[in-house]
Residue frames relative to the residue before (quaternion, step in Angstrom):
aa qw qx qy qz dx dy dz
M 1.0000 0.0000 0.0000 0.0000 0.00 0.00 0.00
N 0.3869 -0.7396 0.5053 0.2190 3.58 -0.80 1.01
E 0.4397 -0.6745 0.5226 0.2804 3.56 -1.06 0.77
A 0.5468 -0.5884 0.4726 0.3625 3.57 -1.15 0.61
P 0.5392 -0.6329 0.4326 0.3486 3.62 -0.98 0.74
V 0.1730 -0.7687 0.6112 0.0755 3.53 -1.05 0.84
A 0.0229 -0.7938 0.6073 -0.0228 3.57 -0.88 0.99
F 0.2404 -0.8204 0.5126 0.0795 3.55 -0.71 1.13
G 0.1590 -0.7263 0.6607 0.1036 3.51 -1.10 0.88
I 0.2377 -0.7842 0.5616 0.1149 3.58 -0.94 0.88
V 0.1606 -0.7447 0.6426 0.0819 3.55 -0.86 1.05
I 0.1032 -0.7792 0.6162 0.0496 3.59 -0.57 1.14
L 0.2770 -0.7800 0.5422 0.1447 3.57 -0.50 1.19
A 0.1417 0.8187 -0.5275 0.1770 3.56 -0.32 1.29
A 0.4748 0.6974 -0.4229 0.3305 3.60 1.16 0.52
G 0.4642 0.7028 -0.4363 0.3167 3.60 1.25 -0.03
A 0.5520 -0.6467 0.4302 0.3032 3.54 -1.21 0.56
S 0.2803 -0.7890 0.5011 0.2188 3.62 1.26 -0.28
T 0.1251 0.8488 -0.5051 0.0937 3.58 1.08 0.75
R 0.7111 0.4588 -0.2729 0.4576 3.58 0.83 -0.95
M 0.6498 0.5055 -0.3240 0.4662 3.58 1.12 -0.56
G 0.4044 -0.7428 0.4495 0.2874 3.57 1.14 -0.58
G 0.7906 0.0458 -0.0462 0.6088 3.57 1.26 0.21
C 0.6856 -0.4923 0.3293 0.4232 3.58 -1.23 0.37
K 0.4282 -0.7368 0.4653 0.2391 3.57 -0.55 1.19
L 0.6865 0.5279 -0.3071 0.3946 3.57 0.86 -0.90
L 0.6832 0.4719 -0.2916 0.4749 3.57 1.22 -0.30
L 0.4490 0.6796 -0.4562 0.3583 3.58 1.27 0.10
P 0.5540 -0.6007 0.4463 0.3649 3.62 -1.07 0.58
W 0.0035 0.7634 -0.6458 0.0069 3.53 -1.17 0.74
G 0.7689 -0.1245 0.0274 0.6265 3.52 0.06 1.31
E 0.7757 -0.2722 0.2302 0.5208 3.57 -0.78 -1.02
K 0.6613 0.4648 -0.2955 0.5092 3.58 1.31 0.08
T 0.4763 -0.5506 0.5326 0.4316 3.52 -1.29 -0.50
I 0.6654 -0.4607 0.3686 0.4574 3.57 -1.25 0.18
L 0.6230 0.5558 -0.3387 0.4338 3.59 0.99 -0.80
T 0.7339 0.4176 -0.2605 0.4682 3.59 0.65 -1.04
H 0.5815 0.5611 -0.3699 0.4585 3.59 1.15 -0.57
L 0.6724 0.4915 -0.3001 0.4650 3.60 0.87 -0.94
L 0.6432 0.5229 -0.3250 0.4554 3.58 0.93 -0.88
D 0.6825 0.4818 -0.2903 0.4668 3.58 0.87 -0.93
Q 0.6328 0.5432 -0.3360 0.4376 3.58 0.97 -0.82
W 0.7109 0.4578 -0.2727 0.4590 3.56 0.80 -0.99
R 0.6159 0.5220 -0.3527 0.4730 3.58 1.06 -0.64
N 0.6756 0.4911 -0.2900 0.4673 3.57 0.94 -0.87
A 0.6585 0.5107 -0.3056 0.4606 3.58 1.14 -0.60
G 0.6235 -0.5908 0.3221 0.3981 3.57 1.24 -0.24
A 0.3110 0.7627 -0.5133 0.2411 3.60 1.14 0.50
T 0.3940 -0.7038 0.5426 0.2344 3.55 -1.11 0.72
Q 0.7940 -0.0215 0.0507 0.6055 3.59 1.02 -0.82
I 0.1264 -0.7733 0.6185 0.0587 3.56 -1.09 0.79
A 0.0381 0.7976 -0.6000 0.0495 3.58 -0.87 0.96
P 0.2479 -0.7623 0.5781 0.1523 3.61 -0.51 1.11
V 0.2721 -0.7046 0.6251 0.1971 3.56 -1.22 0.59
I 0.0083 -0.8388 0.5412 -0.0583 3.57 -0.54 1.16
D 0.4915 -0.5610 0.5643 0.3538 3.49 -1.43 0.20
P 0.4136 -0.7528 0.4399 0.2620 3.64 -0.45 1.11
S 0.6144 0.5486 -0.3588 0.4391 3.61 1.21 -0.29
N 0.5625 0.5975 -0.3880 0.4196 3.61 1.27 -0.17
Q 0.1730 -0.8426 0.5042 0.0767 3.55 0.21 1.31
L 0.6257 0.5440 -0.3486 0.4372 3.60 1.02 -0.70
L 0.6676 0.4821 -0.3020 0.4803 3.59 0.98 -0.80
R 0.6048 0.5452 -0.3543 0.4598 3.59 1.04 -0.70
K 0.6681 0.4950 -0.2990 0.4682 3.58 0.94 -0.89
A 0.6487 0.5156 -0.3184 0.4604 3.59 1.00 -0.82
L 0.6453 0.5063 -0.3231 0.4720 3.58 1.01 -0.75
A 0.6315 0.5186 -0.3324 0.4709 3.58 0.99 -0.79
H 0.6462 0.5142 -0.3114 0.4702 3.58 1.01 -0.83
A 0.6852 0.4679 -0.2745 0.4860 3.60 1.14 -0.65
G 0.6506 -0.5626 0.3023 0.4109 3.59 1.27 0.19
F 0.5305 0.6144 -0.4163 0.4096 3.58 1.25 0.22
S 0.2213 -0.7122 0.6425 0.1758 3.54 -1.20 0.60
P 0.6868 -0.4808 0.3203 0.4410 3.64 -1.16 0.28
S 0.6363 0.5260 -0.3377 0.4521 3.61 1.13 -0.45
D 0.6467 0.5303 -0.3111 0.4514 3.59 1.30 -0.17
W 0.7293 0.3431 -0.2459 0.5384 3.59 1.22 -0.15
I 0.4204 -0.6938 0.5405 0.2231 3.53 -1.35 0.37
E 0.2240 -0.7911 0.5564 0.1198 3.58 -0.87 0.92
N 0.1539 -0.7458 0.6431 0.0802 3.53 -0.99 0.95
R 0.2160 -0.8217 0.5186 0.0963 3.56 -0.27 1.27
S 0.7356 0.3027 -0.2233 0.5634 3.59 1.27 -0.02
P 0.0217 0.8560 -0.5163 0.0161 3.61 0.73 1.02
Q 0.5571 0.6180 -0.3893 0.3951 3.58 1.21 -0.44
L 0.5853 0.5835 -0.3673 0.4267 3.59 1.24 -0.27
G 0.6048 -0.6214 0.3296 0.3734 3.58 1.26 -0.04
M 0.7739 -0.4044 0.2532 0.4164 3.51 -1.41 0.16
F 0.6606 0.5266 -0.3371 0.4155 3.60 0.89 -0.85
S 0.5978 0.5532 -0.3702 0.4467 3.59 1.12 -0.56
S 0.6287 0.5153 -0.3330 0.4777 3.60 1.10 -0.65
L 0.6376 0.5200 -0.3263 0.4654 3.57 1.02 -0.77
Q 0.6535 0.5049 -0.3205 0.4640 3.57 0.99 -0.76
E 0.6183 0.5208 -0.3427 0.4785 3.59 1.04 -0.72
A 0.6506 0.5112 -0.3152 0.4649 3.59 0.99 -0.82
S 0.6554 0.5144 -0.3111 0.4572 3.58 1.00 -0.81
R 0.6966 0.4687 -0.2694 0.4717 3.59 1.06 -0.72
W 0.5189 0.6950 -0.3976 0.2993 3.56 1.19 -0.60
T 0.3269 -0.7741 0.5183 0.1589 3.57 -0.93 0.93
G 0.5678 0.6438 -0.3680 0.3574 3.59 1.25 0.02
W 0.4657 0.6905 -0.4464 0.3272 3.59 1.24 0.01
I 0.5289 -0.6037 0.4969 0.3300 3.56 -1.14 0.70
S 0.5207 -0.6998 0.3979 0.2844 3.58 -0.81 1.01
T 0.6780 0.5177 -0.3011 0.4263 3.61 1.13 -0.51
L 0.4327 0.6996 -0.4736 0.3147 3.61 1.21 0.01
T 0.2101 -0.7879 0.5699 0.1019 3.57 -1.01 0.84
H 0.7945 0.1412 -0.0496 0.5885 3.59 1.18 -0.57
W 0.1926 -0.7556 0.6135 0.1248 3.53 -1.26 0.55
I 0.2148 -0.7640 0.5970 0.1170 3.54 -1.04 0.83
I 0.2674 -0.7531 0.5840 0.1425 3.54 -0.83 1.05
S 0.0323 -0.8219 0.5656 -0.0594 3.55 -0.38 1.31
L 0.3531 -0.7308 0.5450 0.2102 3.56 -0.81 0.99
G 0.4754 -0.7036 0.4571 0.2646 3.55 -0.90 0.94
D 0.7193 0.3991 -0.2570 0.5072 3.58 1.24 -0.21
Q 0.5906 0.5329 -0.4037 0.4519 3.57 1.03 0.82
P 0.1157 0.8183 -0.5546 0.0975 3.61 0.66 1.03
H 0.6232 0.5843 -0.3180 0.4113 3.56 1.28 -0.40
V 0.4456 0.6408 -0.4893 0.3891 3.62 1.22 0.14
Q 0.4501 -0.7140 0.4695 0.2591 3.58 -0.81 0.99
I 0.5348 -0.6350 0.4443 0.3367 3.58 -1.01 0.76
S 0.5774 0.5676 -0.3855 0.4425 3.60 1.13 -0.50
T 0.6226 0.5250 -0.3328 0.4753 3.59 1.11 -0.66
L 0.6378 0.5220 -0.3273 0.4621 3.59 0.97 -0.84
R 0.6681 0.4983 -0.3064 0.4598 3.59 0.93 -0.84
L 0.6230 0.5252 -0.3359 0.4725 3.59 1.05 -0.73
L 0.6560 0.5197 -0.3064 0.4535 3.56 0.99 -0.86
L 0.6603 0.4940 -0.3090 0.4738 3.58 0.93 -0.85
D 0.6394 0.5199 -0.3219 0.4661 3.55 1.03 -0.77
A 0.6302 0.5257 -0.3306 0.4660 3.59 1.03 -0.78
A 0.6520 0.5113 -0.3136 0.4638 3.57 1.02 -0.78
R 0.6287 0.5269 -0.3403 0.4597 3.58 1.03 -0.70
K 0.7060 0.4523 -0.2542 0.4821 3.57 1.04 -0.79
N 0.7596 0.2388 -0.1353 0.5896 3.59 1.25 -0.42
P 0.0124 -0.8945 0.4460 0.0283 3.59 0.81 1.01
T 0.7061 0.4437 -0.2800 0.4756 3.62 1.14 -0.38
R 0.6573 0.5313 -0.2972 0.4443 3.58 1.27 -0.03
I 0.4833 -0.5970 0.5490 0.3296 3.53 -1.29 0.46
C 0.1265 -0.8209 0.5556 0.0375 3.59 -0.60 1.13
Q 0.0152 0.8092 -0.5776 0.1069 3.52 -0.85 1.07
P 0.4280 -0.6768 0.5203 0.2967 3.61 -0.93 0.79
S 0.1457 -0.7789 0.6064 0.0658 3.53 -1.17 0.64
L 0.1147 -0.7888 0.6031 0.0302 3.56 -0.77 1.09
H 0.8309 -0.1026 0.0110 0.5467 3.57 -0.54 1.23
G 0.7455 -0.4294 0.2068 0.4660 3.55 0.98 0.92
R 0.6520 0.5032 -0.3157 0.4712 3.59 1.25 -0.08
A 0.4170 -0.7253 0.4946 0.2356 3.58 -0.69 1.13
A 0.0829 -0.8191 0.5672 -0.0227 3.56 -0.98 0.87
H 0.5435 -0.5830 0.4863 0.3581 3.58 -1.30 -0.49
P 0.5468 -0.0902 -0.8289 -0.0768 1.60 -2.40 0.88
I 0.3284 -0.7354 0.5652 0.1785 3.57 -1.30 0.40
V 0.2369 -0.7649 0.5860 0.1246 3.57 -0.96 0.92
L 0.0825 -0.7938 0.6025 0.0132 3.56 -0.83 1.07
P 0.4214 -0.6649 0.5489 0.2813 3.60 -0.92 0.86
R 0.7261 -0.4628 0.2873 0.4196 3.58 -1.22 0.48
S 0.6834 0.5082 -0.3135 0.4200 3.59 0.75 -1.00
N 0.6701 0.4877 -0.2993 0.4728 3.58 0.98 -0.80
F 0.6484 0.5267 -0.3237 0.4442 3.57 0.93 -0.87
R 0.6879 0.4836 -0.2861 0.4594 3.56 0.90 -0.90
E 0.5852 0.5914 -0.3605 0.4216 3.58 1.16 -0.55
L 0.5916 0.6190 -0.3646 0.3661 3.58 1.07 -0.67
A 0.5533 0.6715 -0.3845 0.3084 3.58 1.07 -0.74
E 0.8236 0.1878 -0.0727 0.5302 3.56 0.83 -0.95
N 0.4323 0.7191 -0.4584 0.2931 3.58 1.22 0.18
D 0.3035 -0.7805 0.5212 0.1643 3.59 -0.92 0.87
I 0.3655 0.7125 -0.5050 0.3221 3.58 1.25 0.39
A 0.6003 -0.6410 0.3584 0.3169 3.55 -1.02 0.85
D 0.8206 -0.0544 0.0834 0.5628 3.60 0.91 -0.82
L 0.6956 -0.4892 0.3334 0.4071 3.54 -1.32 0.28
R 0.6090 0.5673 -0.3566 0.4244 3.59 0.99 -0.77
T 0.6682 0.4893 -0.2969 0.4754 3.57 0.93 -0.90
Y 0.6204 0.5471 -0.3374 0.4494 3.56 0.99 -0.84
I 0.6914 0.4782 -0.2863 0.4597 3.59 0.83 -0.97
R 0.6383 0.5381 -0.3363 0.4358 3.58 0.97 -0.77
T 0.6457 0.5087 -0.3284 0.4653 3.59 1.09 -0.59
R 0.7287 0.3335 -0.2058 0.5617 3.57 1.31 -0.19
E 0.1168 0.8563 -0.4932 0.0994 3.54 1.15 0.72
A 0.6289 0.5594 -0.3386 0.4207 3.59 1.02 -0.77
F 0.7232 0.4155 -0.2315 0.5008 3.58 1.22 -0.48
R 0.5410 0.6235 -0.4017 0.3964 3.58 1.26 0.20
F 0.1381 -0.7487 0.6434 0.0804 3.54 -1.10 0.86
R 0.1851 -0.7870 0.5831 0.0801 3.56 -0.68 1.14
L 0.1982 -0.7870 0.5794 0.0755 3.54 -0.75 1.12
P 0.3099 -0.7605 0.5340 0.2011 3.64 -0.42 1.12
V 0.0170 0.7901 -0.6113 0.0417 3.58 -0.87 0.98
E 0.3334 -0.7227 0.5672 0.2119 3.56 -1.31 0.32
D 0.4625 0.6707 -0.4314 0.3875 3.56 1.15 0.70
A 0.3284 -0.7845 0.4933 0.1824 3.60 -0.28 1.26
G 0.5586 0.6429 -0.3798 0.3610 3.58 1.17 -0.46
V 0.5993 0.6004 -0.3698 0.3788 3.59 1.11 -0.55
S 0.7618 0.3821 -0.1931 0.4861 3.58 1.13 -0.53
E 0.7084 0.4113 -0.2645 0.5089 3.60 1.25 0.11
D 0.2293 -0.7607 0.5961 0.1159 3.54 -1.04 0.90
L 0.4294 -0.6483 0.5489 0.3066 3.55 -1.30 0.27
N 0.0292 0.8492 -0.5238 0.0600 3.57 0.15 1.27
T 0.8014 0.2091 -0.0732 0.5555 3.57 1.07 -0.71
P 0.6585 -0.4812 0.3774 0.4387 3.62 -1.23 0.22
E 0.6216 0.5454 -0.3446 0.4443 3.59 1.09 -0.66
D 0.6244 0.5235 -0.3286 0.4776 3.59 1.05 -0.79
Y 0.6525 0.5266 -0.3019 0.4536 3.54 0.94 -0.96
A 0.6728 0.5000 -0.3005 0.4550 3.58 0.89 -0.93
R 0.6592 0.5230 -0.3141 0.4396 3.59 1.04 -0.75
W 0.7817 0.3597 -0.1761 0.4781 3.58 0.96 -0.81
K 0.4931 0.6964 -0.4251 0.3019 3.59 1.17 -0.48
P 0.4209 -0.7223 0.4857 0.2554 3.62 -0.79 0.97
């Protein structure tokens, strides 16, 4: 029996002010690329159908970098109230009308996790294909982490949900969560400070 086709949309959360880092994280060097171009290449190589960063529209440097990477303004999502936090960006992504109609799942990717291994991303996508109705999440030493895969119904629910954050939303649907054990420390650590960046920078 053939499995139903699965198509992944990637939400890259990139609307934060990067206050502790002192500058836009996605424009920092990462090997021979920037964090932005590294993330884009990783997700494309992992098999993403569509990628849409969520940005603060006042971030002109990031807008220019996205344009240089081949994005037009219709390819990214703008959060005009980024001070409301990460969940507000997720809600903007859920409401966005620019998604390809054939997408079946969305992956919530943090813009400050370029150090997650591509092998981990591929394992996560494979887990979602095998568990298409479940929320799939990597787990390091029993602790759930990022990126997170949401089936269409869950992703669309975020638009009008009044829950405070994604963690709370997922906990209310624990019976539908699939935890994928991984040995990749990158899934549980963000690049919040220059010290974090120096520790993980390739």
